[in-house]
C-alpha positions as CSV (number, residue, x, y, z in Angstrom):
1,X,-35.1,-17.1,-49.9
2,X,-34.1,-16.7,-53.5
3,X,-30.9,-14.7,-53.2
4,X,-27.9,-14.9,-50.9
5,X,-25.2,-12.3,-50.6
6,X,-22.6,-10.9,-48.2
7,X,-22.4,-7.5,-46.6
8,X,-19.1,-6.1,-45.6
9,X,-18.4,-3.0,-43.5
10,X,-14.8,-3.0,-44.8
11,X,-13.2,-2.4,-41.4
12,X,-9.5,-1.9,-41.3
13,X,-7.0,-1.3,-38.5
14,X,-3.2,-1.6,-38.0
15,X,-3.7,-3.9,-35.0
16,X,-2.3,-7.2,-33.9
17,X,-4.4,-10.0,-35.4
18,X,-5.9,-7.8,-38.1
19,X,-5.7,-9.2,-41.7
20,X,-6.8,-5.8,-43.0
21,X,-4.3,-3.2,-41.8
22,X,-4.9,-0.3,-44.2
23,X,-7.5,1.3,-46.4
24,X,-5.7,-0.2,-49.4
25,X,-6.1,-3.7,-47.8
26,X,-9.8,-3.1,-47.2
27,X,-10.4,-2.0,-50.8
28,X,-8.3,-4.7,-52.5
29,X,-9.6,-7.5,-50.3
30,X,-13.2,-6.4,-50.9
31,X,-12.6,-6.9,-54.6
32,X,-10.9,-10.3,-54.0
33,X,-13.8,-11.4,-51.8
34,X,-16.4,-10.4,-54.4
35,X,-14.6,-12.4,-57.1
36,X,-14.3,-15.4,-54.8
37,X,-18.0,-15.1,-53.8
38,X,-19.0,-15.2,-57.5
39,X,-16.9,-18.3,-58.0
40,X,-18.7,-19.9,-55.1
41,X,-22.0,-19.1,-56.7
42,X,-23.2,-16.4,-54.2
43,X,-25.7,-14.0,-55.6
44,X,-24.5,-10.7,-54.2
45,X,-21.6,-8.6,-52.9
46,X,-22.7,-5.6,-50.8
47,X,-20.7,-3.0,-49.0
48,X,-21.5,-0.5,-46.2
49,X,-20.5,3.2,-46.4
50,X,-19.3,5.1,-43.4
51,X,-17.6,8.5,-43.5
52,X,-14.8,9.7,-41.1
53,X,-14.1,6.0,-40.1
54,X,-11.6,3.3,-40.8
55,X,-14.1,1.6,-43.1
56,X,-15.3,1.7,-46.7
57,X,-16.4,5.2,-47.6
58,X,-16.4,5.9,-51.4
59,X,-18.5,3.2,-53.0
60,X,-18.4,3.9,-56.7
61,X,-14.6,3.3,-57.4
62,X,-15.0,0.0,-55.5
63,X,-18.2,-1.0,-57.3
64,X,-16.7,-0.2,-60.7
65,X,-13.6,-2.2,-60.0
66,X,-15.6,-5.2,-58.9
67,X,-17.9,-4.8,-61.9
68,X,-14.9,-5.0,-64.2
69,X,-13.5,-8.1,-62.5
70,X,-16.8,-10.1,-62.3
71,X,-19.5,-11.1,-64.7
72,X,-22.6,-12.4,-62.8
73,X,-22.7,-11.4,-59.2
74,X,-24.9,-8.5,-58.1
75,X,-22.9,-5.6,-56.6
76,X,-24.5,-3.3,-54.1
77,X,-24.4,-1.0,-51.1
78,X,-26.1,-1.3,-47.8
79,X,-26.2,1.7,-47.4
80,X,-25.1,5.0,-48.9
81,X,-25.8,7.9,-46.4
82,X,-27.8,10.3,-48.5
83,X,-27.1,13.2,-46.1
84,X,-23.6,13.4,-47.6
85,X,-24.5,13.1,-51.3
86,X,-24.7,15.4,-54.3
87,X,-27.5,13.6,-56.1
88,X,-26.6,14.8,-59.6
89,X,-22.9,13.9,-59.2
90,X,-24.0,10.6,-57.7
91,X,-26.2,9.8,-60.7
92,X,-23.2,10.2,-63.0
93,X,-21.1,7.9,-60.8
94,X,-23.8,5.4,-60.5
95,X,-24.6,5.3,-64.2
96,X,-20.9,4.8,-65.0
97,X,-20.4,2.0,-62.5
98,X,-23.6,0.3,-63.6
99,X,-22.5,0.4,-67.2
100,X,-19.1,-1.0,-66.3
101,X,-20.8,-3.9,-64.4
102,X,-23.3,-4.6,-67.2
103,X,-26.4,-3.6,-65.3
104,X,-25.6,-5.4,-62.0
105,X,-25.7,-2.6,-59.5
106,X,-28.1,-2.8,-56.6
107,X,-27.7,0.5,-54.7
108,X,-29.0,0.7,-51.1
109,X,-29.5,4.2,-49.8
110,X,-30.7,5.6,-46.5
111,X,-30.8,8.6,-44.2
112,X,-27.7,7.3,-42.5
113,X,-26.8,6.0,-39.0
114,X,-25.0,7.4,-35.9
115,X,-21.7,8.9,-37.1
116,X,-18.1,9.2,-36.0
117,X,-18.4,13.0,-35.9
118,X,-21.2,15.5,-35.1
119,X,-23.2,16.4,-38.2
120,X,-20.5,15.1,-40.5
121,X,-22.5,16.1,-43.6
122,X,-21.9,19.7,-42.8
123,X,-18.2,19.2,-43.6
124,X,-19.3,18.0,-47.0
125,X,-21.1,21.3,-47.7
126,X,-24.7,20.2,-46.9
127,X,-27.2,21.5,-44.5
128,X,-31.0,21.0,-44.1
129,X,-33.3,23.7,-45.5
130,X,-35.1,25.9,-43.0
131,X,-38.1,23.6,-42.7
132,X,-36.0,20.3,-42.7
133,X,-34.0,18.1,-40.4
134,X,-31.1,16.0,-41.6
135,X,-33.4,13.0,-42.3
136,X,-35.6,15.2,-44.5
137,X,-32.5,16.4,-46.3
138,X,-31.5,12.8,-47.0
139,X,-34.9,12.0,-48.4
140,X,-34.9,15.1,-50.5
141,X,-31.5,14.2,-52.0
142,X,-32.8,10.7,-52.7
143,X,-35.8,12.0,-54.6
144,X,-33.6,14.2,-56.7
145,X,-31.3,11.2,-57.4
146,X,-34.3,9.1,-58.5
147,X,-35.5,11.8,-60.8
148,X,-32.1,11.9,-62.5
149,X,-32.1,8.1,-63.0
150,X,-35.3,8.5,-65.0
151,X,-33.1,9.9,-67.7
152,X,-35.3,12.8,-68.7
153,X,-33.7,16.0,-70.1
154,X,-33.9,19.0,-67.8
155,X,-30.9,21.3,-68.7
156,X,-31.1,24.0,-71.3
157,X,-28.4,23.4,-74.0
158,X,-25.9,26.0,-75.0
159,X,-26.8,27.4,-78.5
160,X,-23.1,27.3,-79.3
161,X,-21.9,24.1,-77.7
162,X,-18.4,22.7,-77.9
163,X,-19.8,19.4,-79.2
164,X,-23.0,18.6,-81.0
165,X,-26.0,18.0,-78.8
166,X,-29.0,15.7,-79.2
167,X,-32.3,17.6,-79.7
168,X,-34.2,19.0,-76.7
169,X,-33.2,19.4,-73.1
170,X,-30.1,17.6,-71.9
171,X,-29.9,14.9,-69.2
172,X,-26.9,13.7,-67.2
173,X,-24.6,11.2,-68.8
174,X,-23.8,8.4,-68.8
175,X,-27.4,7.2,-68.2
176,X,-27.9,3.5,-67.4
177,X,-31.3,2.2,-68.4
178,X,-33.0,0.1,-65.7
179,X,-30.8,1.3,-62.8
180,X,-33.8,3.1,-61.3
181,X,-35.5,-0.3,-60.7
182,X,-32.4,-1.4,-58.7
183,X,-32.4,1.2,-56.0
184,X,-33.1,0.1,-52.4
185,X,-34.0,2.1,-49.3
186,X,-32.5,1.0,-46.0
187,X,-35.4,1.5,-43.6
188,X,-35.4,1.5,-39.9
189,X,-39.1,2.0,-39.3
190,X,-42.5,1.0,-40.7
191,X,-43.2,4.6,-41.9
192,X,-40.0,4.9,-44.0
193,X,-40.6,1.4,-45.4
194,X,-44.0,2.6,-46.7
195,X,-42.3,5.8,-48.0
196,X,-39.8,3.7,-50.0
197,X,-42.6,1.7,-51.4
198,X,-44.5,4.8,-52.6
199,X,-41.4,5.9,-54.5
200,X,-40.8,2.5,-56.1
201,X,-37.6,1.6,-54.2
202,X,-36.8,-1.9,-53.1
203,X,-36.5,-2.5,-49.3
204,X,-33.4,-3.2,-47.3
205,X,-33.9,-4.0,-43.6
206,X,-30.9,-4.7,-41.4
207,X,-30.5,-5.9,-37.9
208,X,-31.7,-2.6,-36.4
209,X,-35.0,-0.9,-36.4
210,X,-37.2,1.3,-34.2
211,X,-38.8,-0.8,-31.5
212,X,-42.4,0.0,-32.5
213,X,-44.4,-2.9,-30.8
214,X,-42.1,-4.5,-28.1
215,X,-42.2,-7.8,-30.0
216,X,-39.1,-9.8,-30.9
217,X,-37.0,-8.2,-33.6
218,X,-37.7,-10.8,-36.4
219,X,-41.5,-10.4,-35.8
220,X,-41.4,-6.6,-36.0
221,X,-39.2,-6.8,-39.1
222,X,-41.6,-9.3,-40.8
223,X,-44.5,-6.9,-40.1
224,X,-42.4,-4.1,-41.6
225,X,-41.9,-6.1,-44.7
226,X,-45.6,-6.9,-45.0
227,X,-46.5,-3.2,-44.5
228,X,-44.0,-2.3,-47.2
229,X,-45.5,-4.8,-49.7
230,X,-49.0,-3.5,-48.9
231,X,-47.9,0.1,-49.6
232,X,-46.2,-1.1,-52.8
233,X,-49.4,-2.6,-54.0
234,X,-51.4,0.4,-53.0
235,X,-49.0,2.7,-55.0
236,X,-49.9,0.7,-58.2
237,X,-46.4,-0.2,-59.2
238,X,-46.3,-2.9,-61.9
239,X,-43.0,-4.7,-61.2
240,X,-42.4,-7.0,-58.2
241,X,-40.3,-5.4,-55.5
242,X,-37.4,-7.0,-53.8
243,X,-36.7,-7.2,-50.0
244,X,-33.5,-8.0,-48.2
245,X,-32.7,-8.6,-44.6
246,X,-29.2,-8.9,-43.1
247,X,-28.0,-11.3,-40.4
248,X,-24.8,-12.4,-38.7
249,X,-24.8,-16.1,-39.2
250,X,-21.9,-18.5,-38.7
251,X,-21.9,-22.3,-39.2
252,X,-19.5,-24.0,-36.8
253,X,-17.8,-26.6,-39.0
254,X,-14.2,-26.6,-37.7
255,X,-12.1,-25.7,-34.7
256,X,-11.3,-22.2,-36.1
257,X,-15.0,-21.4,-36.3
258,X,-15.5,-22.6,-32.8
259,X,-12.6,-20.5,-31.6
260,X,-14.0,-17.4,-33.1
261,X,-17.7,-17.9,-32.7
262,X,-18.1,-21.0,-30.5
263,X,-19.8,-19.1,-27.7
264,X,-22.8,-18.9,-30.0
265,X,-24.8,-16.0,-31.5
266,X,-26.6,-13.5,-29.4
267,X,-29.3,-15.5,-27.6
268,X,-31.7,-12.6,-27.6
269,X,-32.4,-9.2,-29.1
270,X,-31.0,-6.1,-27.5
271,X,-32.7,-2.8,-26.8
272,X,-31.0,0.6,-26.9
273,X,-31.5,4.3,-27.6
274,X,-30.3,5.8,-30.9
275,X,-31.0,9.5,-31.6
276,X,-33.5,9.5,-28.7
277,X,-35.4,6.7,-30.3
278,X,-35.9,3.3,-28.6
279,X,-34.3,0.8,-31.0
280,X,-34.2,-3.0,-31.2
281,X,-31.1,-4.9,-32.4
282,X,-31.6,-8.4,-33.8
283,X,-29.7,-11.4,-32.5
284,X,-26.9,-13.1,-34.3
285,X,-26.6,-16.9,-35.0
286,X,-23.7,-19.2,-34.6
287,X,-24.1,-23.0,-34.2
288,X,-23.6,-26.4,-35.7
289,X,-25.3,-26.5,-39.2
290,X,-28.3,-28.6,-38.2
291,X,-29.1,-26.5,-35.2
292,X,-28.5,-23.4,-37.2
293,X,-31.1,-24.5,-39.8
294,X,-33.7,-25.1,-37.1
295,X,-33.1,-21.6,-35.6
296,X,-33.2,-19.8,-38.9
297,X,-36.4,-21.5,-39.9
298,X,-38.2,-19.7,-37.0
299,X,-37.0,-16.3,-38.1
300,X,-40.1,-14.8,-39.7
301,X,-38.3,-11.9,-41.5
302,X,-35.9,-14.3,-43.3
303,X,-39.0,-16.2,-44.5
304,X,-40.6,-13.0,-45.7
305,X,-37.6,-11.6,-47.6
306,X,-36.3,-12.8,-51.0
307,X,-32.7,-11.8,-50.2
308,X,-30.5,-12.6,-47.2
309,X,-27.3,-10.7,-46.7
310,X,-24.7,-12.3,-44.5
311,X,-22.6,-9.8,-42.6
312,X,-18.9,-10.9,-42.7
313,X,-16.0,-10.4,-40.3
314,X,-13.9,-8.9,-43.0
315,X,-10.9,-8.2,-40.7
316,X,-10.3,-11.9,-40.5
317,X,-9.2,-11.9,-44.1
318,X,-10.4,-13.1,-47.5
319,X,-9.5,-16.8,-47.1
320,X,-11.4,-17.2,-43.8
321,X,-14.4,-15.2,-45.1
322,X,-14.6,-17.4,-48.2
323,X,-14.8,-20.4,-45.8
324,X,-17.6,-18.7,-43.8
325,X,-19.6,-18.1,-47.0
326,X,-19.0,-21.6,-48.4
327,X,-20.1,-23.2,-45.1
328,X,-23.4,-21.4,-45.2
329,X,-23.9,-22.1,-48.9
330,X,-23.2,-25.8,-48.6
331,X,-24.5,-26.7,-45.1
332,X,-27.3,-24.2,-44.4
333,X,-28.7,-22.3,-47.4
334,X,-30.3,-25.3,-49.3
335,X,-32.4,-26.1,-46.3
336,X,-33.8,-22.6,-46.3
337,X,-34.9,-22.8,-49.9
338,X,-32.0,-21.3,-51.6
339,X,-31.7,-22.7,-55.2
């Protein structure tokens, strides 16, 4: 494990016990947590995107703000639902945010997950083509987005423009060189992991995937990562790809930790149906640091990946989440090969 980051869903709710009571709280505390994570020495700050929900939804203003207030930490998403995106407008937003951050964006994309509303992307003005389903549409949007990040001109310039143009066809601006190598695909199956490799995207694999073999989650996820790397090699890409996995991991080092998570992580994987597909959900981990280290060392997918993203309970507030991250950094991560 070379890189360690956090992943926040940015939940907010005006409920008793919530430290994040409004959308403003969620956004501003996300910035504060990223700044604090950089000060701790964490490698990445990643954020989930959900529409029609009391969670983070519009990533680029948040990423740009974090980019302006930090200097070293990677800033990313895990993931942007490409069913909802205009890939050209997104390319402009991504280019601007990456330039503000000095080339630190790590954008995770995907076909999305179960939603709060039925076919929410239709309200955004999108619908699949005649021969597509929503997943096909998401992958099509992704391919258009990647084409724009190549920075090639494609638009015919006006012969009488308001401002002088460079010669040739025009591209979208601002263009951020190198961003195309920092795009990730959030894959829930072996097939889409191979598809991501073919297109030259890095791989994000979370705590959920199709149950393709009936084996434990971490074993299936490790096999997915190996299949991805084999497909990457077969595609002939020259750079080394990156792979992340996410986990809920809590080191119990004080009474507050034991109060919140002392019943332990989920002892086993869970099976469920999502969109009529049998899916497997990976277990979480919560234990004393020495026991936690022993458990995590047996997780094959963590061993295969180069990046581990820790899902954080953001509604417990910035101060407590800084403690959660610091406990992992000091008590657990070194034993797993970090730094």
